[in-house]
DSSP file (Angstrom, degrees, kcal/mol; ACC not computed):
  #  RESIDUE AA STRUCTURE BP1 BP2  ACC     N-H-->O    O-->H-N    N-H-->O    O-->H-N    TCO  KAPPA ALPHA  PHI   PSI    X-CA   Y-CA   Z-CA
    1    1 A M              0   0    0      0, 0.0     2,-0.2     0, 0.0    35,-0.0   0.000 360.0 360.0 360.0 137.8  -17.5    2.2  108.5
    2    2 A Y        -     0   0    0     38,-0.1     2,-0.5    34,-0.1    38,-0.1  -0.561 360.0-140.6 -79.7 139.3  -13.9    1.1  107.6
    3    3 A E        -     0   0    0     -2,-0.2     2,-0.5    33,-0.0    -1,-0.0  -0.897  12.6-146.6-101.6 127.4  -11.7    3.5  105.8
    4    4 A Y        -     0   0    0     -2,-0.5    28,-0.1     2,-0.0     2,-0.0  -0.797  13.6-138.2 -94.8 129.1   -9.5    1.9  103.1
    5    5 A D     >  -     0   0    0     -2,-0.5     4,-2.2     1,-0.1     3,-0.5  -0.268  31.1 -96.2 -80.5 172.7   -6.1    3.5  102.7
    6    6 A N  H  > S+     0   0    0      1,-0.2     4,-3.1     2,-0.2     5,-0.3   0.827 122.9  60.6 -60.0 -33.4   -4.5    4.2   99.3
    7    7 A E  H  > S+     0   0    0      2,-0.2     4,-1.9     1,-0.2    -1,-0.2   0.925 109.0  43.3 -60.1 -44.2   -2.5    0.9   99.5
    8    8 A C  H  > S+     0   0    0     -3,-0.5     4,-2.5     2,-0.2    -2,-0.2   0.942 117.2  45.7 -64.5 -49.0   -5.8   -1.0   99.6
    9    9 A L  H  X S+     0   0    0     -4,-2.2     4,-2.5     1,-0.2    -2,-0.2   0.920 114.5  45.8 -65.3 -45.8   -7.5    1.0   96.9
   10   10 A E  H  X S+     0   0    0     -4,-3.1     4,-2.2     2,-0.2    -1,-0.2   0.892 113.9  49.3 -66.4 -39.6   -4.6    1.0   94.5
   11   11 A T  H  X S+     0   0    0     -4,-1.9     4,-2.3    -5,-0.3    -2,-0.2   0.928 111.5  49.1 -65.3 -44.0   -4.0   -2.7   94.9
   12   12 A F  H  X S+     0   0    0     -4,-2.5     4,-1.4     1,-0.2    -2,-0.2   0.933 111.2  49.5 -61.0 -45.7   -7.7   -3.5   94.4
   13   13 A L  H  < S+     0   0    0     -4,-2.5     3,-0.3     1,-0.2     4,-0.2   0.914 114.7  45.3 -58.9 -42.6   -7.8   -1.4   91.3
   14   14 A R  H  < S+     0   0    0     -4,-2.2     3,-0.2     1,-0.2    -1,-0.2   0.848 125.0  30.2 -70.3 -35.2   -4.7   -3.1   89.9
   15   15 A L  H >< S+     0   0    0     -4,-2.3     3,-2.5    -5,-0.2     4,-0.4   0.319  80.3 110.5-110.8   7.4   -5.8   -6.7   90.7
   16   16 A Q  G >X  +     0   0    0     -4,-1.4     4,-2.4     1,-0.3     3,-1.5   0.762  69.6  69.4 -59.7 -24.7   -9.6   -6.6   90.5
   17   17 A S  G 34 S+     0   0    0      1,-0.3    -1,-0.3    -3,-0.2    -2,-0.1   0.672  84.4  72.4 -68.2 -13.9   -9.6   -8.8   87.4
   18   18 A K  G <4 S+     0   0    0     -3,-2.5    -1,-0.3     1,-0.2    -2,-0.2   0.817 115.2  21.4 -63.6 -30.6   -8.4  -11.6   89.7
   19   19 A L  T <4 S+     0   0    0     -3,-1.5     2,-0.3    -4,-0.4    -2,-0.2   0.700 124.8  48.9-110.1 -28.4  -12.0  -11.7   91.1
   20   20 A F     <  -     0   0    0     -4,-2.4    -1,-0.2     1,-0.1     4,-0.1  -0.895  63.1-141.6-123.0 146.3  -14.1  -10.1   88.4
   21   21 A D  S    S+     0   0    0     -2,-0.3     2,-0.3    -3,-0.1    -1,-0.1   0.816  94.6  28.5 -70.4 -31.5  -14.5  -10.5   84.7
   22   22 A E  S    S-     0   0    0     -6,-0.1     2,-0.1    -3,-0.0    -1,-0.1  -0.902 100.7 -88.2-126.9 156.2  -15.0   -6.8   84.2
   23   23 A N        -     0   0    0     -2,-0.3     3,-0.1     1,-0.2    -2,-0.1  -0.414  29.3-170.9 -62.3 134.9  -13.7   -3.8   86.2
   24   24 A V  S    S+     0   0    0      1,-0.3     2,-0.3    -2,-0.1    -1,-0.2   0.502  75.9  27.3-100.4  -9.6  -16.1   -2.9   89.0
   25   25 A A        +     0   0    0    -12,-0.1    -1,-0.3   -13,-0.1    -9,-0.1  -0.992  48.6 178.8-151.2 145.9  -14.1    0.3   89.7
   26   26 A N  S    S+     0   0    0     -2,-0.3     2,-0.3    -3,-0.1    -1,-0.1   0.491  72.3  43.0-123.1 -11.7  -11.9    2.7   87.7
   27   27 A T  S  > S-     0   0    0      1,-0.1     4,-2.5   -14,-0.0     5,-0.2  -0.852  85.7-108.2-130.2 166.1  -11.0    5.3   90.2
   28   28 A L  H  > S+     0   0    0     -2,-0.3     4,-2.5     1,-0.2     5,-0.2   0.889 120.7  52.3 -60.5 -38.7   -9.9    5.4   93.8
   29   29 A E  H  > S+     0   0    0      2,-0.2     4,-2.3     1,-0.2    -1,-0.2   0.913 110.4  46.6 -65.5 -42.8  -13.3    6.8   94.8
   30   30 A E  H  > S+     0   0    0      2,-0.2     4,-2.6     1,-0.2    -2,-0.2   0.896 112.0  51.8 -65.6 -39.4  -15.2    4.0   92.9
   31   31 A A  H  X S+     0   0    0     -4,-2.5     4,-2.7     2,-0.2     5,-0.2   0.924 110.3  48.3 -62.2 -44.5  -12.9    1.4   94.5
   32   32 A E  H  X S+     0   0    0     -4,-2.5     4,-2.3     1,-0.2    -2,-0.2   0.925 112.1  48.7 -63.0 -44.1  -13.6    2.8   98.0
   33   33 A A  H  X S+     0   0    0     -4,-2.3     4,-2.4     2,-0.2    -1,-0.2   0.916 113.0  48.1 -62.1 -43.3  -17.3    2.8   97.4
   34   34 A F  H  X S+     0   0    0     -4,-2.6     4,-2.1     2,-0.2    -2,-0.2   0.937 111.7  48.6 -64.0 -46.5  -17.3   -0.7   96.1
   35   35 A L  H  <>S+     0   0    0     -4,-2.7     5,-2.4     1,-0.2     4,-0.2   0.879 112.5  49.2 -63.0 -37.6  -15.2   -2.1   99.0
   36   36 A E  H ><5S+     0   0    0     -4,-2.3     3,-1.1    -5,-0.2    -1,-0.2   0.920 109.6  52.4 -65.2 -43.0  -17.5   -0.3  101.5
   37   37 A D  H 3<5S+     0   0    0     -4,-2.4    -2,-0.2     1,-0.3    -1,-0.2   0.869 114.8  40.2 -62.3 -37.7  -20.6   -1.8   99.7
   38   38 A C  T 3<5S-     0   0    0     -4,-2.1    48,-0.4    -5,-0.1    -1,-0.3   0.327 109.7-122.3 -96.9   9.9  -19.3   -5.4   99.9
   39   39 A L  T < 5 -     0   0    0     -3,-1.1    -3,-0.2    -4,-0.2    -4,-0.1   0.880  38.5-169.6  55.3  44.4  -17.9   -4.9  103.4
   40   40 A A      < -     0   0    0     -5,-2.4     2,-0.3    -6,-0.1    45,-0.2  -0.311   5.7-148.6 -61.5 148.5  -14.3   -5.8  102.4
   41   41 A V  E     -A   84   0A   0     43,-2.0    43,-3.3   -37,-0.0     2,-0.5  -0.881   7.8-138.3-122.6 154.4  -12.0   -6.3  105.4
   42   42 A V  E     -A   83   0A   0     -2,-0.3     2,-0.4    41,-0.2    41,-0.2  -0.956  20.0-164.3-111.4 127.0   -8.2   -5.8  105.9
   43   43 A C  E     -A   82   0A   0     39,-3.3    39,-2.8    -2,-0.5     6,-0.1  -0.864  20.2-140.3-112.1 146.3   -6.3   -8.4  107.8
   44   44 A D  S    S+     0   0    0     -2,-0.4     2,-0.3    37,-0.2    -1,-0.1   0.715  82.7   8.9 -77.4 -21.3   -2.9   -8.0  109.3
   45   45 A S  S  > S-     0   0    0     37,-0.1     4,-1.6     1,-0.1     3,-0.1  -0.956  76.0-105.8-152.3 166.4   -1.6  -11.5  108.3
   46   46 A I  H  > S+     0   0    0     -2,-0.3     4,-2.2     1,-0.2     5,-0.1   0.806 120.9  59.1 -68.2 -27.8   -2.6  -14.5  106.3
   47   47 A Q  H  > S+     0   0    0      2,-0.2     4,-2.2     1,-0.2    -1,-0.2   0.873 104.0  50.9 -66.0 -36.2   -3.4  -16.3  109.6
   48   48 A D  H  > S+     0   0    0      2,-0.2     4,-2.5     1,-0.2    -2,-0.2   0.853 106.9  54.3 -67.6 -34.5   -5.9  -13.5  110.3
   49   49 A V  H  X S+     0   0    0     -4,-1.6     4,-2.7     2,-0.2    -2,-0.2   0.938 108.7  48.6 -62.0 -46.1   -7.4  -14.2  106.8
   50   50 A K  H  X S+     0   0    0     -4,-2.2     4,-2.5     1,-0.2    -2,-0.2   0.927 112.1  48.3 -60.2 -45.0   -7.8  -17.8  107.7
   51   51 A A  H  X S+     0   0    0     -4,-2.2     4,-2.7     2,-0.2    -1,-0.2   0.893 110.4  52.3 -63.1 -39.7   -9.5  -16.9  111.0
   52   52 A Y  H  X S+     0   0    0     -4,-2.5     4,-1.6     2,-0.2    -2,-0.2   0.934 110.9  46.9 -61.6 -46.6  -11.8  -14.4  109.2
   53   53 A F  H  <>S+     0   0    0     -4,-2.7     5,-2.5     2,-0.2     4,-0.4   0.913 112.7  49.6 -62.7 -42.1  -12.8  -17.1  106.8
   54   54 A E  H ><5S+     0   0    0     -4,-2.5     3,-1.4     1,-0.2    -2,-0.2   0.924 110.7  49.8 -62.3 -44.1  -13.4  -19.6  109.6
   55   55 A D  H 3<5S+     0   0    0     -4,-2.7    -1,-0.2     1,-0.3    -2,-0.2   0.793 108.2  54.8 -64.3 -27.8  -15.5  -17.1  111.5
   56   56 A S  T 3<5S-     0   0    0     -4,-1.6    -1,-0.3    -5,-0.2    -2,-0.2   0.488 121.6-107.9 -83.9  -4.0  -17.5  -16.4  108.4
   57   57 A G  T < 5 +     0   0    0     -3,-1.4     2,-0.3    -4,-0.4    -3,-0.2   0.542  69.2 146.1  90.5   7.2  -18.3  -20.1  108.1
   58   58 A M      < -     0   0    0     -5,-2.5     2,-1.1    -6,-0.2    -1,-0.3  -0.612  53.1-122.9 -79.4 136.8  -16.1  -20.9  105.1
   59   59 A D        +     0   0    0     -2,-0.3    -1,-0.1     1,-0.2    -5,-0.1  -0.690  49.6 150.5 -82.7 102.3  -14.5  -24.3  105.1
   60   60 A V    >   +     0   0    0     -2,-1.1     3,-2.2   -10,-0.1    -1,-0.2   0.287  24.0 130.6-113.8   6.6  -10.8  -23.7  104.9
   61   61 A E  T 3  S+     0   0    0      1,-0.3     3,-0.1    -3,-0.1    -2,-0.0  -0.409  76.6  20.8 -62.5 133.5   -9.7  -26.8  106.8
   62   62 A G  T 3  S+     0   0    0      1,-0.3     2,-0.4    -2,-0.1    -1,-0.3   0.279  94.9 121.6  90.0 -11.3   -7.0  -28.5  104.8
   63   63 A M    <   -     0   0    0     -3,-2.2    -1,-0.3     4,-0.0     2,-0.1  -0.707  59.4-132.8 -84.5 134.0   -6.1  -25.3  102.8
   64   64 A S     >  -     0   0    0     -2,-0.4     4,-2.2     1,-0.1     5,-0.2  -0.381  23.5-110.7 -76.5 163.8   -2.5  -24.2  103.2
   65   65 A L  H  > S+     0   0    0      1,-0.2     4,-2.2     2,-0.2     5,-0.1   0.845 121.3  55.4 -63.3 -32.5   -1.7  -20.6  103.9
   66   66 A E  H  > S+     0   0    0      2,-0.2     4,-1.4     1,-0.2    -1,-0.2   0.896 106.7  49.6 -66.3 -40.4   -0.3  -20.4  100.4
   67   67 A E  H  > S+     0   0    0      1,-0.2     4,-0.5     2,-0.2    -2,-0.2   0.896 110.7  50.4 -65.1 -39.7   -3.6  -21.6   98.9
   68   68 A L  H >< S+     0   0    0     -4,-2.2     3,-1.2     1,-0.2    -2,-0.2   0.913 107.6  53.3 -62.2 -42.3   -5.5  -19.1  101.0
   69   69 A E  H 3< S+     0   0    0     -4,-2.2    -1,-0.2     1,-0.3    -2,-0.2   0.809 109.1  49.8 -63.6 -29.3   -3.2  -16.3   99.7
   70   70 A E  H 3< S+     0   0    0     -4,-1.4    -1,-0.3    -5,-0.1    -2,-0.2   0.501  82.6 121.1 -88.4  -4.6   -3.9  -17.3   96.1
   71   71 A A  S X< S-     0   0    0     -3,-1.2     3,-1.7    -4,-0.5    -3,-0.0  -0.281  73.6-121.1 -59.6 144.8   -7.7  -17.3   96.6
   72   72 A A  T 3  S+     0   0    0      1,-0.3    -1,-0.1   -53,-0.1   -52,-0.1   0.800 111.3  55.1 -59.0 -30.4   -9.5  -15.0   94.3
   73   73 A E  T 3  S+     0   0    0     11,-0.1    12,-2.8    -5,-0.1     2,-0.5   0.599  93.6  83.3 -79.6 -11.1  -11.0  -13.1   97.2
   74   74 A V  E <   -B   84   0A   0     -3,-1.7    10,-0.2    10,-0.2     8,-0.0  -0.843  55.9-172.0-105.5 123.4   -7.6  -12.4   98.9
   75   75 A F  E     -B   83   0A   0      8,-3.1     8,-2.6    -2,-0.5     2,-0.2  -0.920  17.8-142.5-114.8 104.4   -5.6   -9.4   97.7
   76   76 A P  E     -B   82   0A   0      0, 0.0     6,-0.2     0, 0.0     5,-0.1  -0.478  18.2-143.1 -65.6 132.3   -2.0   -9.4   99.2
   77   77 A L    >   -     0   0    0      4,-3.0     3,-2.3    -2,-0.2   -69,-0.1  -0.730  18.0-117.7 -97.8 147.7   -1.0   -5.8   99.9
   78   78 A P  T 3  S+     0   0    0      0, 0.0    -1,-0.1     0, 0.0     4,-0.0   0.796 112.1  58.5 -54.9 -31.5    2.6   -4.5   99.4
   79   79 A G  T 3  S-     0   0    0      1,-0.1     3,-0.1     2,-0.0   -72,-0.0   0.449 124.8 -96.8 -80.6   0.8    2.9   -3.7  103.1
   80   80 A G  S <  S+     0   0    0     -3,-2.3   -34,-0.1     1,-0.4     2,-0.1   0.312  89.0 112.7 103.1  -8.1    2.2   -7.3  104.2
   81   81 A R        -     0   0    0    -36,-0.1    -4,-3.0    -5,-0.1     2,-0.4  -0.306  58.2-129.1 -86.1 178.3   -1.5   -7.0  105.0
   82   82 A Y  E     -AB  43  76A   0    -39,-2.8   -39,-3.3    -6,-0.2     2,-0.5  -0.996   4.4-149.5-134.1 136.1   -4.4   -8.6  103.1
   83   83 A L  E     -AB  42  75A   0     -8,-2.6    -8,-3.1    -2,-0.4     2,-0.6  -0.913  14.8-159.0-100.7 126.8   -7.6   -7.2  101.6
   84   84 A V  E     -AB  41  74A   0    -43,-3.3   -43,-2.0    -2,-0.5     2,-0.6  -0.942   8.8-174.9-112.4 119.7  -10.4   -9.7  101.6
   85   85 A V        -     0   0    0    -12,-2.8     2,-0.7    -2,-0.6   -46,-0.1  -0.942   5.3-170.1-119.0 109.6  -13.2   -9.0   99.1
   86   86 A E              0   0    0     -2,-0.6    -2,-0.0   -48,-0.4   -13,-0.0  -0.881 360.0 360.0-100.4 112.8  -16.3  -11.2   99.2
   87   87 A A              0   0    0     -2,-0.7    -1,-0.1   -68,-0.0   -47,-0.0   0.380 360.0 360.0-124.3 360.0  -18.4  -10.5   96.2
């Protein structure tokens, strides 16, 4: 099981409305449980996000890296990594 650090959890809590109409978590513990349940992944770069989507069968051909970064499922983290939440 992947362990999500505080940067991931705090960013998800702050930006979850980007992906969901209502909050799915209100605390760090709830955020961690939700991310574990939906098997969210952390990628080191936007190129890794693209590779992850391609490996998952998502058609990202023709999408720029900027478009990928703006996708609802992609949460840019302050340290330069990306949290990908498929819900």
